[in-house]
C-alpha positions in Angstrom: 7.3 -27.0 -0.8 5.3 -27.8 2.2 2.4 -25.8 3.5 4.5 -25.1 6.7 7.3 -23.5 4.8 4.7 -21.5 2.8 3.0 -20.2 6.1 6.5 -19.3 7.7 7.7 -17.5 4.6 4.4 -15.6 4.6 4.8 -14.5 8.2 8.3 -13.6 7.7 7.5 -11.4 4.6 4.4 -10.1 6.4 6.7 -8.9 9.4 9.1 -7.3 6.8 6.2 -5.6 5.1 5.0 -4.2 8.4 8.4 -2.9 9.3 8.7 -1.4 5.8 5.2 0.3 6.2 6.2 1.8 9.5 9.6 3.0 8.2 8.4 4.5 5.0 5.2 6.0 6.4 7.0 7.6 9.4 9.7 8.9 7.1 7.2 10.5 4.8 4.9 11.7 7.5 7.9 13.7 9.0 7.9 16.1 6.0 4.1 17.0 6.2 3.4 20.4 7.4 0.4 21.1 9.7 -2.8 22.5 8.1 -5.2 24.0 10.5 -3.7 22.0 13.5 -4.0 18.7 11.3 -1.4 16.7 9.5 -2.6 15.1 6.4 -1.7 11.3 6.4 0.6 11.4 3.5 2.7 8.6 4.9 -0.2 6.1 4.8 -1.1 7.4 1.4 2.4 6.8 0.1 2.6 3.2 1.4 -0.8 2.4 -0.1 0.0 3.9 -3.6 3.5 2.3 -3.6 2.0 -1.0 -2.5 -0.6 -0.7 -5.2 2.1 0.0 -7.8 4.2 -3.1 -6.9 1.2 -5.3 -6.5 0.1 -4.4 -10.1 3.4 -5.1 -11.4 4.0 -8.4 -9.6 0.3 -9.4 -10.2 0.7 -9.0 -13.9 4.0 -11.1 -13.7 2.5 -13.8 -11.7 -0.8 -14.0 -13.8 0.7 -13.6 -17.3 4.1 -15.1 -17.2 6.0 -17.6 -15.3 8.5 -15.0 -14.2 7.1 -15.1 -10.7 6.2 -18.6 -9.4 3.0 -19.1 -7.5 4.9 -19.6 -4.1 6.6 -16.2 -4.4 3.5 -14.6 -5.7 1.6 -15.7 -2.7 4.5 -14.7 -0.3 4.9 -11.3 -1.8 1.4 -10.2 -2.6 -0.3 -11.7 0.7 2.6 -11.7 3.0 4.9 -8.5 2.2 2.3 -6.2 0.4 -0.6 -7.3 2.6 1.1 -6.0 5.5 2.9 -3.1 3.8 -0.4 -1.5 2.6 -3.1 -0.8 5.3 -6.7 -0.2 4.8 -7.5 0.0 8.6 -5.0 2.8 9.1 -6.4 4.7 6.1 -9.9 4.3 7.6 -9.1 5.4 11.1 -7.0 8.4 9.9 -10.0 9.4 7.6 -12.2 9.6 10.6 -9.8 11.5 12.7 -9.6 13.9 10.0 -13.2 14.3 9.9 -13.7 14.4 13.9 -10.8 15.5 15.7 -9.8 18.9 14.1 -11.8 21.9 15.2 -15.1 21.7 13.6 -14.0 18.6 11.4 -12.1 18.8 8.3 -14.5 17.3 6.0 -12.5 18.5 3.0 -9.3 16.7 4.2 -11.3 13.6 4.9 -12.8 13.5 1.5 -9.4 14.3 -0.1 -7.8 11.4 1.9 -10.4 9.1 0.5 -10.3 10.3 -3.0 -6.6 10.3 -3.2 -6.2 6.7 -1.7 -8.8 5.3 -4.0 -7.9 7.2 -7.2 -4.1 7.0 -6.8 -4.2 3.4 -5.6 -6.1 2.2 -8.5 -4.0 4.4 -10.8 -0.9 2.7 -9.4 -2.2 -0.8 -10.0 -2.8 0.1 -13.6 0.5 1.6 -13.8 2.1 -1.5 -12.2 0.2 -3.9 -14.8 1.7 -1.5 -17.7 5.2 -1.9 -16.4 4.7 -5.5 -16.1 3.7 -5.7 -19.8 6.6 -3.4 -20.9 9.0 -5.3 -18.8 7.8 -8.6 -20.3 7.7 -7.2 -23.9 4.0 -7.5 -24.3 
């Protein structure tokens, strides 16, 4: 494969990942009730945790087995999942939780950070385990 094909495929899957993030995040966020005039950013948390789970699974397959060729590992991990998950949105929403609510909602901002980091890393570990299970290791 040429580098041009790789770059174009990453761009295509990056666009699909971004669309998936908007769709899933908006769908989930629509079910979040307001808490003291603030909506917890559950949509962003959901895409980040789901993306970490899939990243762990595909990362295991790509690193430990020939099930996922290097081309597709790069396309899926960097292209699709790189745009599906979102650190910048997570950071911005955390600051908004802290600043914009009346008197700031430090507990919501802290919960957002703790949940994204803890659940994200846990989802990667779960994805790795699923990859091991799926391949019989």
